[in-house]
Structures are given as C-alpha cells and as structure tokens.
N, C-alpha and C positions, 0 to 999 in steps of 0.2 A: 487569618486573612483580613486585609484591611478593606474598608468600605469601598465598594465599587470594583474591587478585584475580582476577576473571574475565577471560578473554580474549574473552569474548562481548560484542559491541557491537551496538547497533541505533540507527537514525535514524528518528524519526517526522517525516514530511513532511506538513504540512497541506494542506487543500484551499483553494480560493479564498475561501470564506466559512465554513471549518470549521477551527477551531484544533486544535493538536496534543494537547489534552486533552479534546476533545469526543468524546462517544459512542463510535463505533467505534474511533477511535484511542486513546482512554483505555483501553479494554479490550485492544487490541493491546499497548499499552505495559505493562499489568499482566501480560500473558502473558509478555512478554519479561523483565520484572523478576522474576517468580517463577521464572525459569530462571537467575537470577543474573547476567543481562546488565546492562551499563552502558547507559543510555538517553540519548540526545541528542534534545532536542525542538527543532525549527525552528519559529520564530514569524515571520510575515511579513505584510505588507500588500501585496498584488499591485497593480501600476500600475493606476489607474483607466482604464477605456475600452480596455484592451488586449484584443483578441479572443482568445478561447480558443485558436483555431488558432495564434496567435503566442506562446504561453506557454512553449514548450520552452526557449528559450535563457535566458529569465529564471529559470526553475526551476533549470536546470542551474547558473547562476551562484550561486544561493542554496544549493544542495545540495553542490556540489563542495568548498568550503572545510571544511565540517563533516565530510565523508567523509575528507578528507585528514588530518585530526587523529586518525582512528580506525583507519586501516588497511584492514581488511576487514569492514565492518559489514553487517548485514542492513538493507535499506532497506524501510520501510513507509510507503506513501503513500496518500493519499485523493484521488481526483478530479484536480484540478489537480496534485497532488503525484505522480501517476503519470507525469508527464513526467520524474520522477526515474529512470525506467526506462533512460533514456539514460546516466545516470551508472552505474547498475548494469551495463549492457551494456559500457561502455568500461572498467570496472574489474574485471569478472568477479565481481560480488556478487549474492547471492540477494535476492529481493524478495517482498514481500506488497503487492499493489496492490488496494485497496478502492474499488470503483466506478471502475475506470480508464476512461480516455478512448478507448474502442475505436473511436470514429468519427473520431478525429484521426490522420491518417496518420503524423505524427512519433512519436506514442505507440506505434502498431502497429509501426512500423519499428524502434524501439528494442527492443520486446519480441521481435521476430523475431531481433535480434542477440544476445539474451541467451545466455550460456554457462553460466549457473548457474540452478538451478531457481527458479521463482517461482509464487506462488499468486494467482489472480485471483478476486475476489468481486464478484458484481453481481446485479442484479435484472432480470427480464423487463420491468418497467414503467419502466425507465430508458432514456431515449432515447440515452444515450451508451454503452449496453451492447450487445454483440453475442455472444450465447452460442455460436453456431456458431463464430465466429472465436476466442473464448476457448478452446474445447476444441481448436481447431486449433493454438494457440499453446502450450499446456501441458497436461499431464494432471491438473494441480492446480487445479481449478475448483470453486467453489461458486456455483451459480446458484439464486437464490430466486425461485420463481414469484410474480409480482405485486408484488415489492419495487421501490420507486422508487429514485432517486439517493441518498436518505438511508438505504436499506435498510429503509424502513417499508412496511408492507402495509396495505390497507384493512381496516376492521372494528375490533373492540375492541382496545384498545392492547396488551393482553397478547400479541396475535399478533405485534406488532412486537418486543417483548421476547423472544419465542421466536426470532425471527429473529436478534436479537442473540446469543442463546445459540448458534445454529447457527454464526454467524460466528466467535465466539470458540472454539468447539470445532474448527472447521476450521483456524484459526490454531494452536491448540495441537498438533493432530495434525501440521501441517506443520512446526512447530518441532521436535517431538520425534522425527519419523521422517525428515525430509529435512534440515533446516538444522543441528540440534544433536543428532544421533543419540546 
C-alpha cells in the first residue's frame, strides 16, 4: 500500500431493481468515501423470473470475486444485496444491510452466522422487514415507523427525505463507532 492510501474498503451491493448509485446506496457510498475508503460498486441484472427465495447463490457468486480483490471490506447491500450477508459471514466481514430480506430463511441464517458487527435498516411498512427479528440479530438497528421497502413514508415528500437523513446518520455513527473507530 502506498503512502496515503487507505486500507479501508467497502463494496456496494445493489438490490434487484435498485442500482449501486441510487438513493440509499448513493448516500451510504458517500459516507464511506468521506472516511477515505476505497469504494467498489457492483452492477448487475438479476436473472429474470428467479424467485427471491432462490437469489442467495446468484448473489454470492456476484459478490465473492469483488470481495476477493479487496481483502476485508465492509459490505453494504440493499434488499436482494442483503444475501451478501452470507459472504460477510463466511469471511468475517462487517456489513450494513438496508431493507434486508428478513423474511427469507437464507438471509436470516447468514445474519445469524455473522461474527462481525452489522447494521440493519428497515421500515415497519416493508413486508420483508421484521423488527423483532432484527433486534434479536444485532444491537445495531434503525427501524423507521411507516417506512416501506424504499424507506419512503406517506405524506409530504420532505418526510421521506428526513428518513434518508436518519439512515445516513445511522450509517455514519456505525462507521465511526463500530467499523472504523
């Protein structure tokens, strides 16, 4: 590593229809970049017609080669990308999982196997979120009342941007106090 080069790395893992530079992931990436980390963005097109329940092995195959290049990165995934928790568990990596698939057994099993800290972010209006389970899995949880799978809330749009602020603050606190103290 050359002088001044950061040993901090992070991988952004998109959702099924949510790219690595969209909304929540864009701000997560910015939080990482502001801490001097190298950022790898994964872009993909998930197989058409593949049931969500069967996505874990496909995601694992997409994430593993990127992680192998970086050593011990922080993994940040949205929705489908939370199947990357299996890679994190297998390699002892920390994670940030935005709207994780807490109703999918493979995702939950991977989170249970984790040996490094992870942050879970979800909303009570998301059918794939389970707040009780989230708090059982980790002490690092942001649950937003009324937020859907995109972390949007009903009412005036400014309320959803306030949620974005809550999410980015939770990410920054997690990075500064847990991952990169």
